[in-house]
N, C-alpha and C positions, 0 to 999 in steps of 0.2 A: 630520672626525674623525681624530685621530692614533692609531696602533696601535703598541705596542711590538714585536709580532711579526707585522707586516703580511703576511708570506709565508704564514701560516697561512690567510689568506683565499683563497688559491688552492685550498683544499679545495672551494670552491663550485663549481669546474669539474668536480668529481667527484660531490659530493653532490646537486646539483640535477639533472643528467642522470639519475643512478641512480633518484632519487625519481620523476622523470617517467616513466621506463620502468616502474617497478613500478605506478605510478598507472594507466598504460595497461593493464597486465596485470590489475589488479583490476577495472577497468571491463569488460574482456573476460570475465572470470570471472563477474561479477555478471550480465552480459548472457546468458551461456550458461546459467547457473543458472536464470535466469527462462524462457528459451526451451526448455530441455531438459526440464524437469519442468513438468507442468501444475499449475494452481492447487490442485486437490484434493490431488494427491500431496504438494505442498510442505506444505500445511497439516496433513496427516495424519501423514506420516512424517519430514519434515525440519524443521530449525530455521528459524524465520522470520527471515530476515536483513533487516535495514533498510539499504537502499542509502545513505540520507543519513547514517546513523551510521557506516557503513564509511568513507565519504568524509571526514566530519569527523574521525574517529579517525586517519585516514592524514594529513590536513593539520596536525593538531595535532602529529603525530610529526615531520613535515617542519620545522615552525616551531621545535620544541624543538631539532632538530640545528642549525638555522641560528643560534639563540641560543647554543648550545654552542660553535659554531665562532667566533662573534664574541667570546665570553668567552676563548677560548683565544688569540685574537689580542691580548688585553689592551688593550682601548680606554682611552685616557688622557683624564683630565679636564682641569681648570684647571692651568696650570703653577705650580709652587711656586718662587718667586724668593727669592734670598738676596743680601744686599749683601756684596760681597767687596772688601777693600782691596788695591790693588796698589801696589807701589813700583817706580818706574822712570823712564826718560827718554822724552819724547815725540819720535818720530822720523818726519819727513815726507820720504818718498821722492819726488823730483821726476824723473820719468822721460820721456825723449825717445822719442816714438812716431812721429816723422816717417818717410817712406819710406826714408831713408837707413839706418834701423835694420834693414833687410832685406838690407843688404850682406853679402857672403860672404867678407870678408877675415878673419873669425873663423868657425870651424866650430862647429855647422851653418850658423849666421848670427848676426848680432849680436844680435837679439832673443832667440833661444833661449838664447844664452850669458848674456844678462842675467837671463832668467827662471830659469835654473839657479842662478845666483849669489844672486838674491833668495830663493829657496827655502832655500838653505843659511843665508842670513843670518837668516831667520825662525827656524831651528832653534837659533840661538845666543842668541836673546832670551827673557827671562823677566820678566814684569811690565811690560816697556816697551810703550807704546802706538805703534802704527805706522799711517801714512796714506799714501796714494798720490795724487799729482797727476800726470796725464799731460799732456804738452804737445807742440805741433807749432807751427803758425801761430797756434793758440789754446791755452788750457789748460783742463783739466777735473779736478774733484775726483772721482777714481775711487773712493776709499775714505776716509771720515773716520778720525780717530785712533780705534784700537780695540785691544783686547787679544785679540780673537778672531782668532788666527793662522790657523785653518782657513778662515775667510771670506776673509782676505787671500790665502791660498794659492790659492783658487778664482778670485779676481779676477786674480791673476798669470797663471793659465792662460789667461784670456781676453784677455790683451793681444796686440796685433799691430800691425806698422808700418802707418801710413796710417789708423788707426782714427778720427782726428778729421776734422772737416769741412774744415779748412784746413790745408794742408801748409806746411812751412817749419820753422825752428828759432828761435823767439823766446825766447832764453834770459833776457833781462832781464825780460820781461813775466811769464814763468813764476816766476822767483825772487821777484818782487814779490807775485804771487798766493799763493805759498807762505808768505812772511812774514806777509801779512795773515791767512791761515787759522791760522797758529800763534799769532798774537797774540790771536786770538779764542778758540781751543779748547785751546791747550796751557798746561802748568803753567810753573813757573819754569825748569826745565831742559829745553831743547829744541834739536834739531839738525835740519839738513837734509842729505840725501844726493842730490846732483845727478849723474844718470847720463846721459851724452850723448856725442856724437862731437865736440862743441865748435864745429861749424860754424854760427855765428850768422848768420842771414839777415835780421834786421831787428828793429824794435821798440825798447824801452828798451835803453840801454847796461848789459850785465851787470855791469860794475864799479861803475857808479852805484847799481844795484840791491843789490849785495851790501854796499855801504857802509852802506845803510839796515839791512841784516841785522846788520851789526857793531854799530850803534847800539842795536839790540834784544838784543844778546848772543846772537845765534844763530850757531853754528858751521856752516859750509857745507862738508861734505866732498864732494869732487868725484871722480868715477870716469869716466875716459876710455874710450870704447868704440871699437874699431877699430884699425887699424894705419897707420903713416905712409905706407906704399905704397898703402893704400886697396883698395877692392874694388868690383866691379860691383853694380848693384842690380837683381835679378831683378823683372820685371813680369808674367811669365805664361809660358805655353807655347803653341806653335803646334799645328796639327792633327797634326803628326807626333811631338809630345811634346818638341820642342827648346825650350830655355829661351830667351827673348829678354830683353833688358836695357834699362833706362831710357836714353833718349837726349836730347840737347839739341843743336839745330841740326846734326843729322846725326851727332854724335859720342857714343859711349857715355859716360855720366856715371861718373866714378870718385869715390867718396866716401872721404875721408881723415880721419884723426883729427887734429884741430887743438887741442891741449891747452894752447896758450900762456895763454889766458884762464882755463881750468880751474885751472891752478897758481896764478894770481894771486888767483882767487876764494877758493881754500882758504887761501892765505897771509894775505889781509886778515883773515879771521875767525878765525885761530888754529887752523885745521883742517888736514887733510892731503889731498894728491892721490894718487890711485892709478890704475894702468891696470886694466881689467877682467881682464886676463890675469895680473896679479900674484897670486902664491900668497899666500893669507891676507889679501886686501885687506879683506874684510868682517870677518874676525877681528880685525884691527887697529882698525877703526872701533869694534867692540863693546868692546875693551879700553879704548879712549880714553873711551867714554861711561861705563863703569863707574866712573871716577874722578869723574864729575859728581855733584853733589848729586841724590839721587832725588826725584821728585815722589811725593806720596801721593795716590792716586786711588781713589775709591769707585765701584764699578759694580754694577748689579743684574744678576745672571746667573740664567738659568734652569737650576737644578741638576737638577730632576726634575719629573715630572708626577704628579698624584694618580691612583691606580689606579681604574678605573671599570668593572671587569669583574664586580663582584658582582651588579649588577641584571640583567645578561644571563644570568649563571649561574643565579640564582634563577628568572628567567623561563623559562629552558629546562627546569629541573627541574619547575616547576609545569606547564608544558604536556605534558611527558613523562608525569608521573603522571596528568594528566587524560586523556591519550590511552589510558592503560592501564585506567582506570576505566570509560570509555565502552564499553558492550557492542556487539557486532554484532547481537545478537538484538533483534528488535522488542520495545519495552516494552510 
């Protein structure tokens, strides 16, 4: 069950212990009442109290407060969905998550710099659908095309180098997968944003793959990550907290930006190449795509939920009034 004010439910941590305490005290009072006065004195001078009626009265009062608390938390019923029309471009982000994205030639590291850039990119969009495909030695659809930027933002937070089962940088395979996904899900106007250090390690030729993108009229913007000097790739820390780096055949691996193919990929499709460190790189992409013809997309969005507190409020009122009507005196 969904609640609009679920923090109100924390009152149960106060209400229930308090009621348990007073219930215990009532049981003690009833017990002392019976033990202290003998039956003749009780019948002649005192009110004849019904133990069962006192307990029922008290339990009804407890239930009424439980229902009042649930009503205050505003339980929600069925979602009310509305169909909303969006106008925009379909943007598939193709993101390299190989271990080289942990290199520290950009501060704090490549992946964190990418994530910060993507979050700023999301803030520049309105009505455009965004999807994310992550890739290394394999590729994975991390997020299908959507206008739910909050969901995309959360997915970006969860990205990290080495998250896929096979390491490497298979650029051509990743581009081909992104094209296939766009051809199935996207509208007429669609682009791809390829973010990588450009170090292709196998698979299909990126140039051959991007020629297929040109045939399908998909612009491929490329963003190069890293520096020409390169950086070490942290792999962990030792017992003393010292960072150790990835090595190959006894030598520390240095990952460098190789943007030769990235520039060709952008040029072939009529797009542009940027460095991640370029000021306004994502702004420039947004300005370019705003000149494209916008797709019209209809999506069903959950705008609000039906309020469902009334029945709990009425139940609480009924039980409270009933608790007041029931006498403690024996009938």
